[in-house]
C-alpha positions as CSV (number, residue, x, y, z in Angstrom):
1,M,75.0,-3.5,-70.6
2,S,77.6,-3.6,-67.9
3,L,78.1,-5.3,-64.6
4,E,78.6,-1.8,-63.2
5,A,75.0,-0.8,-63.0
6,L,71.8,-0.4,-61.0
7,W,70.1,-3.8,-60.5
8,T,66.9,-5.0,-58.8
9,V,67.5,-7.8,-56.3
10,V,65.2,-10.7,-55.4
11,F,66.5,-13.2,-52.9
12,S,65.4,-16.4,-51.3
13,T,66.8,-17.8,-48.1
14,C,65.3,-21.2,-48.9
15,G,67.9,-21.9,-51.6
16,D,65.0,-22.0,-54.1
17,A,64.6,-19.1,-56.5
18,S,60.8,-19.7,-56.7
19,Q,60.5,-18.9,-53.0
20,E,61.0,-15.1,-52.9
21,Q,61.9,-13.8,-49.4
22,G,62.8,-10.2,-50.1
23,N,63.7,-7.7,-52.8
24,G,65.5,-4.4,-53.2
25,V,68.0,-2.6,-55.4
26,A,71.8,-2.7,-55.6
27,V,74.5,-0.7,-57.4
28,F,77.6,-2.5,-58.5
29,E,80.4,0.0,-59.0
30,T,84.2,-0.5,-59.2
31,G,84.2,-3.6,-57.1
32,R,81.7,-2.3,-54.5
33,I,78.1,-3.0,-53.8
34,F,75.6,-0.5,-52.3
35,G,71.9,-1.0,-51.9
36,G,68.9,-1.8,-49.8
37,D,65.2,-2.0,-49.3
38,S,62.7,-0.6,-46.8
39,N,64.1,-2.7,-43.9
40,F,67.8,-3.4,-44.7
41,Y,70.8,-1.8,-46.3
42,Y,73.4,-3.8,-48.3
43,L,77.2,-3.0,-48.3
44,G,79.7,-5.3,-50.0
45,D,82.3,-5.9,-52.5
46,Y,82.7,-8.2,-55.6
47,I,85.3,-9.4,-58.1
48,C,84.6,-10.7,-61.5
49,T,87.4,-12.9,-63.0
50,N,87.1,-15.2,-66.0
51,G,83.4,-14.9,-66.1
52,Q,82.9,-15.7,-62.4
53,I,81.5,-13.2,-59.9
54,K,82.4,-13.6,-56.2
55,A,80.7,-11.3,-53.7
56,R,80.5,-10.7,-50.0
57,V,77.5,-8.5,-48.9
58,K,76.7,-7.3,-45.4
59,I,72.9,-7.1,-44.9
60,A,71.9,-5.0,-41.9
61,R,68.5,-4.0,-40.5
62,H,68.0,-0.2,-40.3
63,G,68.5,1.1,-36.8
64,S,69.8,-2.1,-35.2
65,N,72.9,-4.2,-34.7
66,N,71.2,-7.1,-36.4
67,D,73.3,-8.0,-39.4
68,F,74.6,-11.0,-41.4
69,E,76.8,-11.6,-44.4
70,F,76.0,-13.3,-47.7
71,E,78.9,-15.0,-49.6
72,L,77.7,-15.3,-53.2
73,S,79.1,-16.6,-56.5
74,G,77.8,-17.1,-60.1
75,A,78.6,-16.8,-63.8
76,Y,78.6,-13.5,-65.7
77,K,79.3,-13.5,-69.5
78,G,78.9,-9.8,-70.0
79,G,75.9,-8.0,-71.5
80,E,73.4,-10.1,-69.6
81,S,70.2,-8.5,-68.3
82,S,69.9,-10.9,-65.4
83,L,72.2,-12.8,-63.1
84,I,71.7,-15.7,-60.6
85,L,74.1,-15.9,-57.7
86,D,74.1,-18.7,-55.2
87,G,75.6,-18.7,-51.8
88,T,75.3,-19.0,-48.1
89,Y,74.9,-17.0,-44.9
90,L,75.2,-18.0,-41.3
91,V,72.1,-18.5,-39.1
92,N,72.9,-19.4,-35.4
93,G,76.4,-20.6,-36.6
94,K,75.0,-22.8,-39.4
95,P,75.3,-22.1,-43.1
96,T,72.0,-21.4,-44.9
97,L,71.5,-21.4,-48.6
98,V,70.5,-18.2,-50.5
99,V,69.7,-17.5,-54.1
100,V,69.9,-14.0,-55.4
101,I,68.4,-13.0,-58.8
102,L,69.6,-9.6,-60.2
103,T,67.9,-7.8,-63.1
104,H,69.7,-5.0,-64.9
105,I,67.9,-1.6,-64.7
106,A,70.5,0.9,-65.9
107,D,74.2,1.3,-66.6
108,L,76.0,3.8,-64.4
109,P,76.6,7.2,-66.0
């Protein structure tokens, strides 16, 4: 299993992984993130250094100018089938906690 893969995404904007707020899919590929769900698309980038992932992901609603950005980080040891990334995004200028759980679906060809 590789970090460069197709992942399912479950996120909670409550900062509590048990409070699911949305889900979708994301592709991690050469430092870039692409994905989405039925209401939003995700575009971003990531770096993985010394087992730490840092990512910035723009989340935008289809057909509107309504978007926001997640700043995420978490540990990755390689070969893991799931990841938990913690982070924040701004709501009305105030940082709000977010937890993102990724589950490996398939390595990229």
